[in-house]
N, C-alpha and C positions, 0 to 999 in steps of 0.2 A: 371305841371312842377314835374320834377322830384323829389329823397332824397336828402335836400341839406340837411348837417350836419348843427347842433346847436352848436355845441362845439367843438373844438379844439381837438385831439383824447387826450383820457385817460383825459379828463379835469372831475372834481366829482361836483354832485349839489353846490356848494357852492354860497356863496353874496360875489362878488370879488368888487362892489363900496362902497361907502361911508355909505352902509348902513351893512358894517361888519366891522366898528370901536367898538370896545372895550366900549367905553364911551357912547353907546346907551344904551337907557335903553330896558329892555323887553318890556313895551307897544309903545314903537317906533318899537321895532320888530316884533310886531308881522302883525302890521300895516302895514309894509312896505317890510317886508320878502317875497321872490316870486316874485318879481313884476317887473324882467327884462321886456325891452321894446322889446325886440324878441318873446317875451310871450304874453305880451298884448296888443302891435301894439298900444299903446298911449291908451290905455283906463284902469282904476282903474281895474278892475281884470283879471286873464289870462280864456278866452276863454276856452268852450269845446270843446278841442280837441277830436273827439270820431272816431274811426280808430281799424279795424282789419289788414287791407291790406296795406301797403305802397307804390305807385309808382315810377319804378326809370324811370331813362331816356334812358336805355342802359343795355345790359347783362353786359358790363363792368361794368358799373357802379353798379349794384348791385351786382357783385364780389366784388368789391375796398369797399363798405361798409360792406360785409358781412367780410370781412377779416378784419376791422377794429373793435376799441373799438365801440360796439353797446353803450354800456350806456350814456343815453342822448342824443342820436341822433336818428332823426325815422329811423328807419328800419322793426318794426313790430311790431302790438298794443298791444301786450305783453308785450312789452320793454316799454310803455308809449310815452305819446306823451306832449306838455308842460301843459299838464292842472296838470298831477300827480306831473310832475316836478317843478315846482311852489308851490306845498305845500311842497314837500320833502324839499329843497329849505330853505322854512322859517323856518318848522322842525328843519333844519339841524343848521340853524343860532342863535337858541336858544341857541344851545349848544357849547358855544365857543372851540375850539379842536379839534373837531369833525371832521372827514373827511366823513362823506357820511352819507345818511336817506333814507333808503326805504321804502313803504309802502303795509302793507296787507288788506284782508278784513274785519280783526277782530281784537281784542287782544290777544286772544288764538292762530290766524296765524300767528301774530308776536312773539308772545313766541316760539312757535313750530319752525318757522323757523330758529330762532335765536340758541335756543338748539341744534335741527341737525346741524346747520353752525359748530359746536363746540366738538360735540361728536362722538364715534365712539364705535360699540360693547366691551365690556370690559373696557371701563369707570367709571369712577365715577363721581356722581354729587350730589351736599350737594344742599340742598331748609330747607329755613327756616318754623318751625311748624303752623307759625299764615300764609303761601302763599293761595294763591286763589284756592279755589278747581278747577278749570280748571286744573293748573298747577298741580299741584297733584295728577288730575285724568291722565294727559297725562304721569308723571312719572313714576307710576303706572303702564300703560298700554302699550302705544306704546315702550316708552325709555325702558321697563323694555321686551318687545318683540323681540324689534333690542337689547338685549346685553348690556345692560348699569343698570349700580346699580344706586338707591337711597339711601340716605342715608339724612334723615330730623335730621334739631339741633335744638336748643334751638335760637329762632331770640333774646335772649336777648344777644347771648353767646360773642358779641364783637371780640377780638383779640383773645378771649381762641377759637377762631375756629383752631387755631393752631391742639387743641389735636381730631378735627373733621378727618383733611385730611389724607386721607391713602394715599399708594403705588400709587394706578390707580387713584386718585381724578384728573380731569381734567376742571372743572368749577363748581362757587359756583354764584349758583341764591340768590336772596335778593329780598326782598319786604318789604319796607318801607314807611308809614308804615303797619303792616298789613292787611288783608283785613277786617275781623272781630270784633280784638280785637286790633288793632292799637298800636303796640307795635313800638318802632322806634326803627333800627337796626345803631349799630354804624360804617357805613356805609365805611367811612375812616380808621378804622381799619381792617378791613376783607380785603381792598383791601390792606392794604398792607402786611398784611402777604400774600395775594393771591398772587401779584408780586411779591413776595422773593422767590414762590415756585413756579412760572410759570404757575401759572393756570389763565383761563380765567374766569372774572365777570363778572355778572348779573343781571342786576335791572329791577324789573316791577317799574318805577315810576310815574303810572298812578294818584297815589291822589295828589302828590307833580305838577307835571308837572316842564320843566326843570325852566319854572317861579319861582318856589317857593325852587326849587332842582337841579343847573346844575352837573346832573349826569357826564358826563363827565367830567367838571372842575374836581371833586373830586375823579380823577382817575378809573373809571369804563368802562368796555371795551363794551359795549352794555348798552345803554340805552331803554327799551320800553316802550310801553304808547300803553292804549287800548285809541285811539283818538275818538272810539265812545263816551267817557265820556266827558272832560272839552274842548279837540279842536276843534268836532265838535258840543256842547253844545247845540242841539236843541231835541233828543231823537229820530233823525230820518234817518241815517246811520250810517252803525257796518265798522268800519275801526281803523285799528292800526300801528303802526310805530315802526322801532327801527333805533336807530342812534348808527355809531360803532365812535369806537376813533382809531386815528392812528396805522396804521396797523389791524387794522382788519375791513374794510371793503369788502375787496375784497373772503375773505369766506364767507361773509354773501352775498355779491350779490353770489356769485357761486352758492350756496344752494337755493336764491330763483329764481334763471335761473330755474334750476334743479326740483324743485317743482311748480315750472309754476305757481308761486306766482304772482297777479295782485290784480289791483284795477281800478274798470270803472272809466273814468272820471267824471261822473257827481257825482260818489259819494266825491270826490278828489276834486273837485269843493265847492261843499256842506260842506266839510272839511275846503278848503282855508276860507271860509266864516265864520264857526263858527271861527275859529282861529283869525280874527279879531278883535273880541271882549272878546275874550279868560282870557287877563290880567281885563279887568273892570270886567268879570262877576267872575273872581276866586275871585279878594278883595271883591266884594259884598256879595259873598257867604262866605266867610271865615269869615268875621264882622261879619254877621246873624247867622252861627251857632257857634262860637265861646259863643254871645250873648246869646243864644238858651241852649248850655250848660250847661254857669254859672248860667240859671237859673235854669236848670235842677238837678244842681248840689245840690239845695236848698230844693227839694223838698222832704219830708219824704218817698214818693213809689218810690225813688232811690237810688238805692244802691250805683253806680257808674255810670259816667258816663266816656267812653275811648274818650278820645281827648287829640291828643299831647301836645297842647297847654296848658292844666292844669295838673296844677303838678304834683300829684299822678298819672296820666299817665306813663307806663314801658316807660322808655327812653326819659322821657321830658327833661332831661342836655343836652341830645346831641340833640332834634330836638331845643333846644335854641340855640344850639350851631349852627348847618346845617344848619337849614332853614329859609327862608326868612319871612314865615307863612303860615298860615293853610289855609286850602279849606272847602270843605262844607259837609264831611262826617265821621259821628262818629257816636260811638254804645252808648247807655243806657244798666245798668245791674236794674232791678227790685230788689225792696227791698221787697222777697217773693212771695207769689203769685202763681197763677198758669196760664197754656197754656189758657186755657180759659178764666181767666182775660188779660192775652196779646193778646186773639183776639179781644176780648170785646174792648180794648182801638183801637186797629191797626182800627179794621173795622169800628170804627166810627168815624173816623176820617175824618173831612170835605176837608182840603186845602194838605193833603198828600195822595200824591196813593199809592195802593200796588201794586211793579212791582219791576224786576231785574234792575242792570244797577243804573247809578247815573250820577252824572255829566251836569244835563241835565239845564236847566229854571227852572224845577218843582220839587217842593217836593216829597220825596217818602219816606215809610215808611215797613221796610218787619221781620219778625221773626228770627233769627237767633239763631243756638248752637253751637256752635265753639266746645263743648266738643266731636261730631261726625266725628271732621276732626283733631286731634292731633293724632300724635302717639309719638312724640318723649318727649312731654312735656305734663300736663294735667293741665287740663283747670275745675276748679269749679266758681263757679257762688251763687250769694245769691238769687238769682231768675230768671225770662227768661230775655231774651234777645231782645233787639229790635236794629235794623239798623236803622239811619235816614239820609237822604241826602235833606241837605238844599238847596231849589231852591232861585229863584227871589223875592216871595212874601215878601209882608210886614211881620220884624219878630215880631212884637206884634201880625199880626192876627196867624203866627202860633204858638206861644208861647200859646194863648188863646184857640184854638183846642186841643194843648198838656196837658191844664191845663183841660179840659172837659174828654180826653183821661183818665188822668191818675184818675181823681173820675171815671168814668165807672170802670179802674183797679180796686179802692178801693174799691166800691161798690159788685164787684163779689166776696169778700170774698178770 
């Protein structure tokens, strides 16, 4: 059988049936999204469609399809199959008002492609000083080599971003909360300034996901996720996504195709599998993390707990106003002590793995040193810092493990 279009020409990957009703809650959307009958054939989940070559009925058929909008119609494996489109569709449905969502082989690939879609030589990019280190590395590396200037700004600047914007500022990147220090940015204020000046806005929304912060609905042009984290949820797949607001999709799609960005159908299928339980996992991990954060705050060995839901975290008032809840990642500042004491604490933990990433079902702990990743603001702390990812283990077991760890830290002097 030859290539048959699954969509009308130009149709984007969007839910068009009753699942698109604004009254649906996110827990329903993550379960039902992306399950069109033409993709699933009546089974619960879209199957894994693996493809490189797509066969056509005739040369005329090939030529006709090549001249059409090939997005979300079978054309060539790099353009996707229903397996990838199903996940894109489901993620897009979580962002009311979005025009389309594309998938990438990692969160960094998603960030890179989104920035390359909107930046040209001679442009200036604004990036918060609290940003994920690979984002900073991209700005100081590849983007700099291609003639893009980056200016780092105080993540707490809010509407004051107006004072940082220059004549060549083309895009403002945001990450809220920040990766290590968890400052919550006033995104609506920054977006309002950017829109008035015709500047593109991009947000790394990995920590909250659209379930806790629907970025497109708040005016952000591009909402980016490392789906490796909460979407996948099982620490076994690298995956990223970018969701575009109205009028922003074509530039993203063009850059994605020109860079040859694509995701394997197997990885997309695993992303869809994880997505179905994301709302429940976010709720439970957020609840457990906040309980642990409050317990840590009362411990004498802890000087500060950097968790957006706690009143003394920078930007807490904005968090209360804009977010529907919190997820499972936060940091602690130990009260004095040494790196050797921090190492003794982390190395002896029984229920926390030592490893990068987060958002999976398992708890993690890593030492962090934010002062090495700052250039526009100064970071100082009362002692060594640890970032904690709270998984789905029992919170009382995790607290007992941390209590023993703090005892080791205290004993180290």
